[in-house]
C-alpha positions in Angstrom: -84.6 250.2 86.8 -86.6 250.9 89.9 -89.7 249.3 88.5 -87.7 246.1 87.7 -86.3 246.0 91.2 -89.8 246.5 92.6 -91.3 243.7 90.5 -88.4 241.4 91.5 -89.1 242.2 95.2 -92.8 241.7 94.7 -92.1 238.3 93.1 -89.7 237.2 95.8 -91.5 238.5 99.0 -95.2 239.0 98.2 -97.4 236.2 99.5 -99.2 234.1 96.9 -102.1 233.7 99.5 -103.1 237.2 100.4 -100.7 239.5 98.5 -98.9 240.9 101.6 -95.1 241.0 102.0 -94.0 238.0 104.0 -90.4 237.7 105.2 -90.9 236.2 108.6 -93.7 235.0 110.8 -94.3 233.6 114.3 -92.6 230.1 114.6 -94.8 227.1 113.9 -94.9 223.9 115.9 -91.9 222.3 114.2 -89.7 225.4 114.7 -90.8 225.7 118.3 -89.8 222.0 118.9 -86.4 222.7 117.3 -85.8 225.8 119.4 -86.8 224.0 122.6 -84.6 221.0 121.9 -81.7 223.2 120.9 -82.0 225.3 124.0 -82.2 222.2 126.2 -79.2 220.7 124.5 -77.2 223.9 124.9 -78.2 224.6 128.5 -78.3 221.1 129.9 -75.6 219.6 127.7 -76.4 215.9 128.5 -74.1 213.1 127.5 -75.2 209.7 126.2 -78.7 208.8 125.2 -80.3 212.0 126.4 -77.9 214.2 124.3 -78.4 212.0 121.2 -82.2 212.1 121.6 -82.1 215.9 121.8 -79.9 216.1 118.8 -82.2 213.8 116.8 -85.3 215.7 117.9 -83.8 219.1 117.0 -82.4 217.9 113.7 -85.7 216.2 112.7 -87.8 219.2 113.7 -85.6 221.6 111.7 -85.6 219.4 108.7 -89.4 219.0 108.9 -89.7 222.8 109.1 -87.4 223.3 106.1 -89.3 220.8 104.0 -92.6 222.3 105.1 -91.4 225.8 103.9 -90.2 224.3 100.6 -93.7 222.8 100.0 -96.0 225.3 101.6 -94.0 228.5 101.7 -96.1 231.6 101.0 -93.6 233.1 98.5 -90.4 232.2 96.7 -88.2 233.7 99.5 -89.7 231.3 102.1 -89.3 228.4 99.7 -85.7 229.3 99.0 -85.2 229.6 102.8 -86.5 226.1 103.2 -84.2 224.8 100.5 -81.2 226.5 102.1 -81.9 225.2 105.6 -82.6 221.7 104.3 -79.3 221.6 102.5 -77.5 223.0 105.6 -79.0 220.3 107.8 -78.4 217.5 105.3 -74.8 218.7 104.8 -74.3 218.6 108.5 -75.6 215.1 108.7 -73.4 213.9 105.8 -70.4 215.6 107.4 -70.7 213.6 110.6 
């Protein structure tokens, strides 16, 4: 049982590039853009065109990050994370 769980964890979390376990990493450019736009939107809370522009930039950056993880994620966990975030963002857009 333990060996099966270990092989499942290896499959899910082990990097296909270098064999290390990868769950998280430093944010890449797309995620940094999302964080910056979201913080500005939250702190500044502009109305009108500026608020819409920050929303568009944040949403586009997060969607780009999610699709990048889906395509280039180092392991299945990262790819599933990309799918989950992409579905969350698209669901939010469809719900508007």
